[in-house]
N, C-alpha and C positions, 0 to 999 in steps of 0.2 A: 291121508294125504290131500290138498286142496285139488279142488277143480275147478278152473277156468271157463268159464262159459263162453260161447261167441258174443253176445251182447248184454249189457246192462245200461241202466240210466239210475243216476242218483236224483232222488226228489226228497224235498224238505218232508220231515216227519209231520208238520202241521197240515201238509197238503195230502197225506196219505192218510192222515186221522181222520179226513173230512169223509171217507167211506164208511157208510152205516153199520156195518159188519166188521169193523174193524176191531182185530185183538191183537195184545203183542205179547210174545214169548220173551219177556223180559231177561229169562234166565239163560237167554242165549247171548246175551249182550257181549260186544269186544271188553277185553280187561284193559285196564288203565294201571300205569305204575302210580303210586302216591307214596310220599314219606309220610311213615307213623312211628313215633318214638325213634327218629334218627335211623330207621329202616325203610328200604323199598320194599312195599307189597303190591301184588295184583288185586283190584277190586273191581267188580262190575262198574261199569260206567252207568249213568242215570241218563236217560234217554229224554230230551227236552225238545218243544217244537222246531227249535232251531237246528236241530241235528238232521243229517242226511244219511237215508239210507237208500239200498239198490234193489232197483227192481230188475228181475234178473227173464231172461227168455222165456223160462217157464212159470212167470207168474210169481212166484216166491220172493218174498222181500228179506235181504240179507243186511246186515251189519257189515260190510267189508264186500268186496268187489268178486268175493268167491262164490261160487254157485252153490255149492253144499255146507256152509260152514255158517257159524252166527245167524241161524234162521230163525227171523222174528215173527214174520207173518206168513203162512202157507195153506190158509183155507181159500185156495184156486176154485172159484164159483163162476159162475155165467156171469152172475154180477158183478163181480169181482173184474173178470177180464173186460166185461162192458165199462166199468167204471174206469179202468185204466187207458182203453182207447179213446173214451170220449170226454173225460175230464180230466186224465192227465195227459192224454195226447200220446200215449206210449204206441210205438210202431216199431217194429223189430225191421230193420233195412232189409231188402232185398239186393245182394252186391251179384251184378252182373259178371260173368266170367270174363276176364281180358285175354285179347287175343294178341300174342305179340308176332310180328311180323318183321322179316329181315327189311335194313334200310333198301330204298329205292337203287339208290347210284353203287351199290355194294357189288363187287367183283364175284362171282360166284365160282372161281376156279376155271374157268374157259378160255381157250388161248386164241 
């Protein structure tokens, strides 16, 4: 079953390929439906520089939004993390907790 992470960001494959140790596990690309001899078949899609992949919160790159499916790159090293931060500007947002307060003029049941 797919696992949705808390955060991911899409980047063009052209930009990701700038990393000097970039490799692609093309056997994990998403499938595309194509017509072959009048029949619909699933085939591996071919990745081009214009395609977008997803950099996940754990620095793994996937071909889709799910954290654990279609993993294209998972060689997470300090160099890769540095590339993500400095070149790609990747930063996982820190969400502050939201405090919900009762509105000021609300009757609190006093008579």
